[in-house]
MARTORFI-870518 format. One line per field, with one value per residue (C-alpha): x, y, z; residue in one letter. Coordinates in steps of 0.25 Angstrom, whole numbers. Layout:
u (X,...) $
v (Y,...) $
w (Z,...) $
migu (a,...) $
//
This chain:
u (512,485,465,452,443,437,423,422,431,435,432,443,439,435,443,448,442,427,419,411,423,423,412,409,398,401,415,421,414,421,435,431,429,441,450,443,448,461,464,458,469,479,476,476,490,497,509,510,518,517,519,533,546,547,560,562,568,575,581,589,602,595,597,611,611,602,612,620,609,603,618,619,606,608,603,617,614,608,594,595,585,590,582,585,591,579,573,559,547,542,547,543,540,530,539,553,565,566,579,573,562,571,578,567,563,576,576,563,568,580,571,563,574,581,570,559,567,556,546,557,560,545,546,559,552,541,543,553,541,533,545,549,535,534,548,541,529,537,545,533,527,541,543,528,531,545,539,528,534,549,559,560,558,553,557,548,556,550,541,543,541,530,528,526,512,506,510,505,493,492,493,484,473,475,474,462,456,464,468,482,484,497,504,517,524,520,533,535,519,519,533,528,515,522,530,519,512,524,524,509,515,525,514,505,516,515,500,502,510,523,535,541,557,555,560,548,538,545,544,530,524,529,524,511,509,513,505,493,494,482,488,477,485,498,492,484,498,504,491,493,506,500,490,503,505,491,488,495,484,472,459,453,457,450,458,472,466,464,480,485,477,484,499,498,486,489,502,497,487,499,506,496,495,510,508,495,483,471,460,454,455,469,467,458,470,481,475,474,490,493,484,491,506,503,495,508,517,507,509,523,525,517,528,535,523,519,533,530,515,508,499,492,485,470,468,454,459,471,461,452,464,466,479,483,491,501,504,509,522,524,528,514,519,515,502,489,482,492,492,477,476,488,482,471,479,487,474,470,483,482,469,474,486,477,469,482,487,475,482,493,486,480,494,503,512,525,520,515,528,529,517,517,531,527,516,524,533,522,514,528,529,516,519,529,521,511,521,526,511,511,524,528,534,549,557,553,547,553,557,571,578,578,562,560,569,562,548,551,555,543,534,541,540,526,521,530,530,519,504,495) $
v (305,284,268,265,273,286,285,298,292,299,293,290,298,310,323,329,343,337,341,327,319,326,326,331,343,359,356,348,357,368,361,360,374,380,370,376,389,384,379,392,400,389,389,405,406,412,418,432,439,452,445,441,445,437,434,436,423,432,440,428,421,408,399,399,391,381,373,371,369,356,351,350,342,330,322,325,340,349,353,368,377,383,394,397,410,417,427,425,416,418,420,432,423,412,402,397,393,379,377,383,374,362,366,367,352,348,354,347,334,334,337,325,316,321,321,310,299,291,301,304,289,288,302,299,289,300,306,318,329,321,318,333,337,326,332,346,341,333,345,354,344,340,355,359,345,351,365,358,347,349,359,365,379,384,399,408,420,434,428,431,416,413,429,432,440,430,418,424,427,413,407,416,413,399,400,407,394,384,392,391,378,373,361,367,378,392,397,383,383,398,395,383,389,399,391,382,396,400,387,389,401,394,384,396,398,384,389,403,412,413,404,401,401,388,377,368,377,381,365,363,375,368,354,359,365,352,343,353,350,358,367,362,349,357,367,355,349,362,363,349,353,364,355,350,363,362,348,336,327,322,318,309,302,313,324,316,313,327,329,318,322,336,331,319,315,330,323,312,320,330,318,312,325,322,308,311,303,302,295,305,293,296,308,299,290,300,305,292,290,302,298,284,290,300,290,281,293,296,282,280,293,292,292,303,312,309,313,326,327,324,313,310,297,300,302,297,284,283,285,275,266,271,278,292,302,302,288,289,294,282,267,261,251,240,247,238,251,257,243,244,260,257,245,253,265,256,250,265,269,256,260,274,267,256,268,275,264,266,278,272,266,280,286,286,273,282,290,278,274,287,285,269,271,281,273,260,266,270,257,251,260,257,242,242,250,239,228,233,234,249,251,264,268,261,267,274,266,267,260,256,259,246,245,258,254,240,245,256,246,239,249,255,241,240,254,256,242,233,235,240) $
w (276,307,322,323,315,321,322,314,303,293,278,269,259,267,267,280,276,275,286,286,292,304,315,329,326,327,333,322,311,319,316,302,300,307,299,286,291,294,280,275,283,279,264,263,266,253,250,242,234,240,255,253,247,233,226,210,204,195,206,211,208,213,200,201,214,209,202,214,224,214,213,228,229,237,249,257,256,265,259,256,250,237,238,254,250,244,254,249,249,235,221,213,200,201,194,197,189,185,192,206,205,203,215,223,218,222,236,239,234,243,254,251,249,262,271,266,259,260,253,243,239,236,226,219,209,205,192,194,195,204,212,214,217,227,233,233,240,251,254,257,266,273,275,280,290,295,298,307,312,312,314,300,300,285,280,273,270,274,286,300,306,314,318,303,302,292,300,312,306,300,313,320,310,312,327,327,322,329,341,346,350,343,349,347,356,351,344,336,332,327,320,313,309,303,295,289,286,278,272,267,261,253,250,244,233,227,224,219,212,220,222,234,236,246,236,242,239,224,221,227,219,207,211,216,202,194,201,206,220,228,239,248,251,255,263,270,273,280,287,293,297,304,311,319,325,332,334,340,343,335,342,329,317,309,313,312,298,294,298,291,279,280,282,274,265,258,254,248,240,235,232,222,215,212,208,200,201,193,203,213,224,224,233,243,244,244,257,263,259,268,281,278,279,290,300,299,302,313,319,316,325,334,346,340,338,353,358,351,358,345,344,328,333,335,350,350,343,353,365,359,363,376,372,377,366,377,378,362,368,376,371,368,360,368,370,368,365,356,348,346,342,333,326,322,318,308,301,299,293,284,279,273,268,261,255,251,244,233,230,223,210,208,205,192,194,193,205,214,221,228,238,238,243,255,258,258,268,277,276,280,291,297,294,304,314,312,314,327,332,331,339,335,349,346,336,323,313,299,286,284,272,268,269,262,249,250,251,240,229,233,231,219,211,215,211,198,191,197,192,204) $
migu (m,i,v,t,l,p,t,n,r,m,s,d,s,a,h,f,g,d,s,h,i,f,d,g,g,v,a,r,e,s,n,i,h,q,d,e,r,l,e,q,i,r,s,a,v,e,i,s,r,e,a,v,k,a,v,s,i,t,a,i,d,l,l,k,e,i,p,a,f,m,a,g,l,n,l,e,a,e,l,i,n,p,f,s,h,i,e,a,p,i,w,e,e,e,s,v,p,t,e,m,l,d,a,a,y,a,y,c,e,l,l,t,r,k,e,a,g,n,f,y,h,s,f,k,y,l,p,d,d,q,r,r,a,m,c,a,y,y,a,f,c,r,r,a,d,d,i,a,d,g,d,y,v,d,v,f,p,g,s,e,g,a,e,d,p,e,a,r,e,y,r,i,s,l,e,e,l,t,g,d,k,s,v,l,d,a,p,t,y,r,d,k,l,a,q,l,f,f,y,r,k,k,l,s,t,a,y,n,c,h,s,s,t,d,p,i,f,m,a,l,k,d,t,v,s,r,f,n,v,p,r,e,l,l,d,d,l,i,s,g,m,e,d,d,l,y,t,n,r,y,r,t,f,d,e,l,y,r,y,c,y,r,v,a,s,t,v,g,l,v,c,i,e,i,y,d,y,e,d,s,k,a,n,e,y,a,e,a,w,g,i,f,m,q,l,t,n,i,l,r,d,v,s,e,d,a,s,r,n,r,v,y,l,p,l,d,d,l,e,r,h,g,i,k,a,s,e,l,s,t,d,m,s,n,d,k,r,w,h,a,f,v,t,e,f,i,e,k,i,e,s,y,h,k,k,a,m,k,l,l,p,l,l,n,r,k,a,r,y,s,p,a,a,m,m,a,f,y,a,s,i,l,k,k,i,k,k,r,d,g,n,i,f,h,g,q,i,k,l,s,k,a,e,k,v,t,l,a,a,i,v,y,t,k,q,r,f,l,r,l) $
//
């Protein structure tokens, strides 16, 4: 959802938080301690009944509006939050009526269909409860990314945005450890960090006695409860979005792996909780699945990212091939240095793809099509890049509708009917 192996290569089975992954003496150990403190600050973000204005379900006449909302759901319609007129972030009661929960899930499903047709196609053959859960989780991921890397403005009723006392205290706590070194301009950075802070507040309602009035988190609360999804995985994803506010370069592959784990491997790890598995090795393969997809994205989007002053490719490996980060914004399609680099990089991605494929037999047969389709789409994109000798500088590399339909049919037949 990425090269010659670094000399201090991370083992495939290692977790990015383990100190044995890194070397470099006192400075590296200091970074690990700093990261642990950062995660303590981030994971402590909670919403409390006393801190916000709550809404009693019995005090509103909302249920009468749900049938009209459900009847109006279609791809051509504007995506409208069915609870947008509620001016409070939480309910007084922990549970919500079934009709409201269904509307929340319907909102997430429509958001997924509108903004991620490929992903939704891989979800739609899942049993109903798994499909709805995948859409709720996708909506959570989509909006976090839209806040960090787009123009989406999330609303947390009652907050004062970047100047909210809680948001400001959170920012100061982070800056005491990281320094005020955002790669964005100050107003944008403070606004996005505040939004992500309140996004964590909403996430906390999925794991405590409160219920959010945001349809995404209303559906998410039901999802994480049904499928026992650890909060740590969702918190890590938001941390990965925060990383983009502070970092636009990665020196080593280890550093890049850490980022990819947060924004992509955590996704794979949540997905398998929804798909269901029995062998614990599924966790290792789901982690590799996320790395494979994210590194494919990174390679495909090199030019676009460079135009935004973002370089996700490891600088050490680029420099070993004589490539400066500034050159990635130029046309390197006929440059032998780039060909040498990208050949090794693709080999690296393919190694994670090979490992990720081991996940499929460990999943329930009814759920296998979903990850298999996503892997197949990304593997086809990587194949196109490879066929073009790594030329990602001329036009966007993507699959045509006919290619997607054909590939989806092949994958569906293989995963649902053939013996593996």
